[in-house]
C-alpha positions as CSV (number, residue, x, y, z in Angstrom):
1,X,71.6,-72.9,-19.0
2,X,69.7,-74.7,-21.7
3,X,66.1,-75.2,-22.7
4,X,64.2,-77.4,-25.1
5,X,62.0,-80.4,-25.3
6,X,62.7,-83.4,-23.1
7,X,63.2,-85.6,-26.2
8,X,65.7,-83.2,-27.9
9,X,67.7,-82.8,-24.7
10,X,67.7,-86.6,-24.1
11,X,69.0,-87.1,-27.7
12,X,71.8,-84.5,-27.1
13,X,72.8,-86.1,-23.7
14,X,73.0,-89.6,-25.2
15,X,75.6,-88.3,-27.7
16,X,77.9,-87.3,-24.9
17,X,77.0,-89.2,-21.8
18,X,76.5,-92.9,-21.0
19,X,72.9,-94.0,-21.1
20,X,72.8,-94.1,-17.3
21,X,74.3,-90.7,-16.9
22,X,72.1,-89.3,-19.6
23,X,68.9,-90.5,-17.9
24,X,70.1,-89.2,-14.6
25,X,70.8,-85.8,-16.2
26,X,67.4,-85.8,-17.9
27,X,65.8,-86.5,-14.5
28,X,67.3,-83.2,-13.2
29,X,65.5,-81.1,-15.9
30,X,62.8,-78.7,-14.7
31,X,59.8,-77.3,-16.6
32,X,59.9,-73.6,-17.2
33,X,57.9,-71.1,-19.3
34,X,59.9,-69.3,-22.0
35,X,58.6,-65.8,-22.7
36,X,59.2,-64.7,-26.3
37,X,58.2,-61.7,-28.3
38,X,54.6,-62.3,-29.5
39,X,53.8,-62.0,-33.2
40,X,50.8,-62.5,-35.3
41,X,48.1,-64.7,-33.6
42,X,50.3,-65.6,-30.6
43,X,48.5,-65.7,-27.3
44,X,49.8,-62.8,-25.2
45,X,50.5,-63.6,-21.6
46,X,52.4,-60.5,-20.6
47,X,54.6,-57.7,-21.8
48,X,57.8,-55.9,-21.3
49,X,57.7,-52.1,-20.7
50,X,54.7,-49.8,-21.0
51,X,52.8,-48.7,-17.9
52,X,51.7,-50.8,-15.0
53,X,48.1,-51.2,-13.8
54,X,48.5,-50.9,-10.0
55,X,45.9,-51.4,-7.3
56,X,43.9,-48.1,-6.9
57,X,45.3,-47.6,-3.4
58,X,48.9,-48.3,-4.3
59,X,51.7,-45.9,-5.1
60,X,54.5,-46.3,-7.6
61,X,57.4,-48.2,-6.0
62,X,60.2,-46.0,-4.8
63,X,63.7,-46.6,-3.4
64,X,63.9,-44.1,-0.6
65,X,66.8,-41.7,-1.1
66,X,67.3,-42.7,-4.7
67,X,64.0,-42.4,-6.6
68,X,61.2,-44.3,-8.4
69,X,61.8,-47.7,-9.9
70,X,61.3,-48.4,-13.6
71,X,58.6,-50.8,-14.7
72,X,60.1,-53.8,-16.4
73,X,57.3,-56.4,-17.0
74,X,53.8,-57.5,-16.4
75,X,52.8,-61.2,-16.4
76,X,49.2,-62.5,-16.5
77,X,49.3,-65.6,-14.4
78,X,46.1,-67.0,-15.9
79,X,47.8,-67.2,-19.3
80,X,50.7,-69.3,-18.1
81,X,50.7,-73.2,-18.1
82,X,51.2,-73.0,-14.3
83,X,49.9,-76.6,-13.7
84,X,52.8,-78.0,-15.7
85,X,55.4,-76.1,-13.6
86,X,57.0,-77.3,-10.3
87,X,56.5,-74.0,-8.5
88,X,53.3,-72.8,-7.0
89,X,52.3,-69.8,-9.1
90,X,49.0,-68.1,-8.7
91,X,46.3,-69.4,-11.1
92,X,45.2,-65.9,-11.8
93,X,46.2,-62.3,-11.1
94,X,49.2,-60.3,-12.4
95,X,52.8,-60.1,-11.5
96,X,54.5,-56.7,-11.9
97,X,58.3,-56.4,-11.9
98,X,60.1,-53.1,-11.0
99,X,63.8,-52.3,-11.0
100,X,65.9,-49.2,-10.3
101,X,67.6,-49.0,-13.6
102,X,69.7,-45.9,-12.7
103,X,67.8,-43.5,-15.0
104,X,67.5,-41.2,-12.0
105,X,71.1,-40.9,-11.1
106,X,73.1,-41.6,-14.3
107,X,74.2,-45.0,-12.9
108,X,75.6,-44.0,-9.5
109,X,73.5,-46.4,-7.4
110,X,73.5,-50.2,-8.0
111,X,71.0,-52.7,-6.9
112,X,73.1,-55.6,-5.6
113,X,72.1,-58.8,-3.8
114,X,75.0,-58.4,-1.4
115,X,74.0,-54.9,-0.4
116,X,71.0,-55.0,1.9
117,X,70.5,-51.3,1.7
118,X,69.8,-51.6,-2.1
119,X,67.2,-54.4,-1.9
120,X,64.4,-51.8,-2.1
121,X,65.7,-51.1,-5.6
122,X,63.9,-54.2,-7.1
123,X,60.3,-55.2,-6.3
124,X,57.7,-57.8,-7.3
125,X,54.0,-56.8,-6.8
126,X,51.1,-59.2,-7.1
127,X,47.8,-57.9,-8.1
128,X,45.0,-60.4,-7.4
129,X,42.4,-61.1,-10.1
130,X,39.4,-58.8,-9.9
131,X,41.2,-56.2,-7.8
132,X,40.5,-52.6,-8.9
133,X,43.5,-51.2,-10.7
134,X,44.5,-47.9,-12.3
135,X,47.2,-47.5,-15.0
136,X,49.8,-45.2,-13.6
137,X,51.9,-42.8,-15.6
138,X,55.6,-42.8,-15.1
139,X,57.0,-40.5,-12.3
140,X,59.0,-37.5,-13.2
141,X,62.6,-38.4,-14.3
142,X,61.7,-42.0,-15.4
143,X,60.9,-42.9,-19.0
144,X,58.8,-46.0,-19.7
145,X,60.2,-48.8,-21.9
146,X,58.6,-49.5,-25.2
147,X,55.8,-52.1,-25.0
148,X,56.7,-55.6,-26.2
149,X,54.0,-58.3,-26.0
150,X,55.1,-61.7,-24.8
151,X,53.9,-65.2,-25.5
152,X,54.6,-68.3,-23.5
153,X,56.0,-71.7,-24.4
154,X,56.5,-74.6,-22.0
155,X,59.9,-76.2,-22.2
156,X,62.3,-78.2,-20.1
157,X,65.3,-76.3,-18.6
158,X,68.8,-77.6,-17.7
159,X,71.1,-76.1,-15.1
160,X,74.8,-75.6,-15.7
161,X,76.7,-78.8,-14.6
162,X,78.4,-76.9,-11.7
163,X,75.0,-76.0,-10.4
164,X,74.8,-77.4,-6.8
165,X,71.9,-79.7,-7.6
166,X,73.7,-81.2,-10.6
167,X,77.0,-81.4,-8.7
168,X,75.3,-83.1,-5.7
169,X,74.1,-85.8,-8.1
170,X,77.2,-86.5,-10.1
171,X,80.1,-85.4,-7.8
172,X,79.0,-84.9,-4.2
173,X,81.7,-83.0,-2.3
174,X,83.1,-81.3,-5.4
175,X,83.9,-77.6,-4.9
176,X,80.8,-75.4,-5.2
177,X,80.4,-73.6,-8.5
178,X,83.4,-75.2,-10.2
179,X,83.8,-77.8,-12.9
180,X,84.6,-81.3,-11.7
181,X,85.9,-84.5,-13.2
182,X,82.8,-86.0,-14.9
183,X,81.5,-86.2,-18.5
184,X,78.7,-83.7,-17.7
185,X,81.5,-81.1,-17.3
186,X,83.4,-82.1,-20.4
187,X,84.0,-79.3,-22.9
188,X,82.3,-81.3,-25.6
189,X,79.1,-81.6,-23.6
190,X,79.3,-77.9,-22.6
191,X,79.8,-76.8,-26.2
192,X,76.9,-79.0,-27.3
193,X,74.6,-77.5,-24.8
194,X,75.7,-74.0,-25.8
195,X,75.2,-74.7,-29.5
196,X,71.8,-76.3,-28.8
197,X,70.6,-73.1,-27.0
198,X,72.9,-70.5,-25.5
199,X,70.3,-67.8,-25.2
200,X,69.4,-66.5,-21.7
201,X,66.0,-65.3,-22.7
202,X,62.9,-64.3,-20.6
203,X,61.5,-67.1,-18.4
204,X,59.2,-68.0,-15.5
205,X,60.1,-70.9,-13.3
206,X,62.5,-73.7,-14.2
207,X,66.3,-73.6,-13.9
208,X,67.7,-70.0,-14.3
209,X,70.0,-69.4,-17.1
210,X,72.8,-67.7,-15.1
211,X,75.2,-65.6,-17.0
212,X,77.9,-66.2,-14.4
213,X,77.7,-68.4,-11.3
214,X,74.3,-69.9,-10.3
215,X,72.1,-67.1,-9.2
216,X,70.9,-69.2,-6.2
217,X,74.4,-69.0,-4.8
218,X,74.5,-65.3,-5.2
219,X,71.2,-64.9,-3.3
220,X,72.3,-67.4,-0.6
221,X,75.5,-65.5,-0.1
222,X,73.5,-62.3,0.3
223,X,71.0,-63.8,2.8
224,X,73.9,-65.1,4.8
225,X,75.6,-61.7,4.7
226,X,78.6,-63.0,3.0
227,X,79.8,-64.7,6.2
228,X,79.9,-68.2,4.8
229,X,82.6,-69.6,2.6
230,X,81.9,-71.5,-0.6
231,X,83.1,-74.7,1.0
232,X,80.7,-74.4,3.9
233,X,77.7,-76.7,3.4
234,X,75.4,-74.0,4.8
235,X,75.8,-72.1,1.6
236,X,74.6,-75.0,-0.6
237,X,71.8,-75.6,1.9
238,X,70.7,-72.0,1.7
239,X,71.0,-71.9,-2.1
240,X,68.7,-75.0,-2.3
241,X,66.0,-73.0,-0.5
242,X,65.4,-70.7,-3.5
243,X,63.7,-71.1,-6.9
244,X,63.6,-68.9,-9.9
245,X,60.5,-66.8,-10.1
246,X,61.4,-64.8,-13.3
247,X,64.3,-63.8,-15.4
248,X,64.3,-61.0,-18.0
249,X,67.1,-60.8,-20.5
250,X,68.4,-57.7,-22.3
251,X,65.9,-57.1,-25.1
252,X,66.5,-54.9,-28.1
253,X,62.8,-54.6,-29.0
254,X,62.2,-53.0,-25.6
255,X,65.4,-50.9,-25.5
256,X,66.4,-52.9,-22.4
257,X,70.1,-53.5,-21.8
258,X,71.2,-54.7,-18.4
259,X,74.9,-54.0,-18.2
260,X,76.9,-55.8,-20.9
261,X,74.0,-57.8,-22.4
262,X,73.0,-59.1,-18.9
263,X,69.8,-60.3,-17.3
264,X,67.6,-59.6,-14.3
265,X,66.6,-62.4,-11.9
266,X,64.0,-62.7,-9.2
267,X,64.1,-65.7,-6.9
268,X,61.8,-66.7,-4.1
269,X,61.5,-69.3,-1.4
270,X,58.8,-71.9,-2.2
271,X,57.0,-71.3,1.1
272,X,56.9,-67.6,0.4
273,X,55.6,-68.2,-3.1
274,X,52.8,-70.5,-1.7
275,X,51.8,-67.8,0.7
276,X,52.0,-65.1,-2.0
277,X,54.6,-63.2,-0.1
278,X,56.2,-61.7,-3.2
279,X,57.7,-58.9,-1.1
280,X,60.1,-61.5,0.1
281,X,61.5,-62.3,-3.4
282,X,65.2,-61.6,-3.8
283,X,66.8,-59.9,-6.8
284,X,70.1,-60.2,-8.5
285,X,71.5,-59.4,-11.9
286,X,74.4,-60.6,-14.0
287,X,76.2,-59.6,-17.1
288,X,79.0,-60.9,-19.2
């Protein structure tokens, strides 16, 4: 929901929360890597758009029955401050993100977390350091996005107060995904967080900046086939088993617009991340 330095976020929290609540809230922050458009002498750690460098033996990802996916982003893991994060990213190698952005069918097919048959419409590929790669041209019917170089900045990230981890700390038992009676849910604090930083942005790790409900809940609902109600503790338990791998916001410089100024999210289980099982990552997207 919000990102910035720990000191700046502590100062903001102390203006609206008791010292005890402020320190508790600060303890729930998570480090994340903000990806911003690189300029001048910025170190480049990845890019939006362009063409992917795929392993020589690999083919361009395709959603069977619909068509090839579009290439969204490439992230150089060696350029990220991975040691400062709380997720187990590879120390080297490249992460490639693909998504069926509906260029092939004029928007008829949607990739939705709740639709298992659409899951093949979003992929994460990991290319190990030193692996032989070839830059692939785009398949027929797909146009590549303009190249936008990205630089990285380590920041602390805050989840929305109705995120299940925040709720469990301040109001255990409160309805999942709803505001509750506590100062962290006060309109004054929410407005202050939004004014401090209301941008979704591009990000690796940390708390996702969800446009709507927490993205972990969306993924948990999908994995549980929508058979569990929001007041069932199994939903919160499942949601707690996922962490943000990456989020990519709409970006004018790359001609990327996800719905109505929305964002793309890839989440993964920590154990799958540790084993480099990126094919098990889950995708969802949200827009306003």
